[in-house]
Residue, then its C-alpha position, 0 to 999 in steps of 0.5 A: m752061351e749065345p754071344a748078346a746081338v750087336e745093335p746097329r749103328e744110327v745115322d741120320a744119312l748114310v753114302i755106299g761109295a765113295g767114288q766121284a759122287g759119294l764124295s761129293a755128296a759126304y762134303h756137301l753132307h759135312r758143309r751142311g752139318f752133319a756129324p761125321y760117323t754120328g750124322f752120316v756115314v760112307l761105305d765103301a766096298d774098295d780096301a783102299p781111296g779111289g773107286a773105278w778110277a783104281h781098278r782102270s788099266p795102266s794105259l789109260t794116262m791122264a792125257t786120254v781120260h774123257g773128262f774128269h771134274d774136280l770134286p767141290d773145293f778141292e783142285l784136281p793138282a796139276t798131272d803130269p799128261a803121262t801119269q797113270a789114271r789109277v795112280a792121279v785120281p784115287g790119290y786125289f782121291a784119298a787126298y778129297e778125304a782128308q782135306h775135309a775129314l770126311p768119315v770113310v769106312r771100309p772094306v764095307k761091302v753092302l749086302a741088302v738094304r731093308d724096310r724098318p717099321d719106324g720108318r728107317l732103313l737097315v744097311e745089312t754089310d760084312s760087318g754088322s748093320w747101320v740104320t739112316r733115316a736118308l741114303l744116298n747111293a753110290t756105286g757105280t757101274w764098274t761091279r757091273p760089267f755087260l755082256p751080250r749075249y750072241p749064239g755060238h762059242f769062241a774059243g779064243r782069248q775074250l775079255h771085257y774091258a774092264d779087265y782090258r790091261g792094256p794093248a802088248e798082250f794083243a801085238g802082233r794078232r788079230v782083235l776085235v772091239v765089240g762097242g761104240g762108246a769112248s771105251a772102245i775108242q780108246v781100245l782101238s786107238e791102242v790095240g790098233a798101234v801093236a795090231e790089226t783091229v776089226w771094229v763092229t758096233r750094234t748101231p752105227p755110231v753118231v760122233h759129235q761134231g759141234p762143242f759140247t757147250p752147256e745148251f747141249g749139255r742141258e739137251v742131254v741131260a733133258k733128254v737121260e731125265e726124260r727115260v728114268r722119270a718114267g720109270l724106264p731102263v738107262r741107258s748109255v751116256v754116248s747114244v744120247t751124246g754121240l762120240g767127242p774129238s776126244v784125244a783117243y778118239r784122233r789118235a784111232e783116226e789117225l792109225g785108221v782104225l775107226n772103219r765099222r762092221p755091224m755086228f755080227d750073227r754069231l760067235t764061232e770057234h775061231g772067230v765071229a760071222w756074218g750069215e756064211q761070212e766068217l772072220p778069223v780072230d783071235a781076241i774079242i773084246w767086249a766093250t759093251g758098257f756096264r749095268a747100275e751096281l743095285t742088287h743090294l736095294a732089291p729088297l726094296a722093290l723100286r724097279g717098276p713095269g718098265g724096268g728102271i726105277r721111276m727118278t726125280g732129279t736123283r730122288v726115286t720117286d716113290d721112296p724120298r728116303i733113297h738118292l741115286l747119285g750117278y744114275g741116268p742124267s749124274a751118271s758124269t763126273v761133273g754129273a755126278n757133282r751137281a747130283g750130290r749137291a742136288a740130293v743133300n738140299e733134298v736129303v736136309r728139307l725130308l728130314r726137317d720136315r719128318r722131324a717136325a711132323e714127330p710129336a713132341a717128347v712129352 
């Protein structure tokens, strides 16, 4: 006899991901009166709190973190700058979940989100299904490292920044660092102290000379929002902000390793080449960024002809049930916090309006 099918659990709002954006959204849902586990739930794929921070290189300390903003209503405790970020931030997230009694269920991997005939969404996971009226997706980018393709084959050590665990293994080698963002600068500032480094970027890096004022921040957000409103693929934050005067940048400057070369034409067995000029290297570190992890939303066909998803604020323009947090202009720790509050405000209005439109029970 076959076992009886397990009915999906039901909530009004479901959050996917318990990183910065997901926890911010969960806080605001709880604050607006959604009951834990019955009104809302947070599904997280990791075994423990911390989100992407738990997977960062042990060489990244709180002194070299490229900006971090407190979650709402709970400050990050004073921390020794030498503390590993992958220890300090997950500890802070764990305390935050406990402090606010947030209903985080883990480890749960979301496999697919589908439409239901009743207008709700079916969220299929590796441990059962959920049905929700609103979805706040906060899955970030860490699980989707981007590796560009170049002709040729390199026989030496290659790794993406997601797998970088510090400079020790590269001591005394010649290391090629690819990428023009904050991750590349961190790698150069560390590996450059123990090895010979070569830095290549696709376009010349732009350094933002002035302070990151609120006015500058608003300009950046406006530029990113313009792209996502049009349904275009999201560009990296640094492509809009430029590189800032971080601790890692100053250290890389002092080491004299910010001598950028243009992108190579091809890989070779022992290195890379520009035309007939070949440069032997021992290792290549691809600090080439990440893409938004949205594969589980594929059944909803949210992407438009432009290759991206049309957004209005945090809301998917063509599907008001769905909010993408940490996507586009909210892809920063301060942006994630604001996005959580904004998304919950819209979810509250959506559910109120839909309930008002439902026929009264007889």
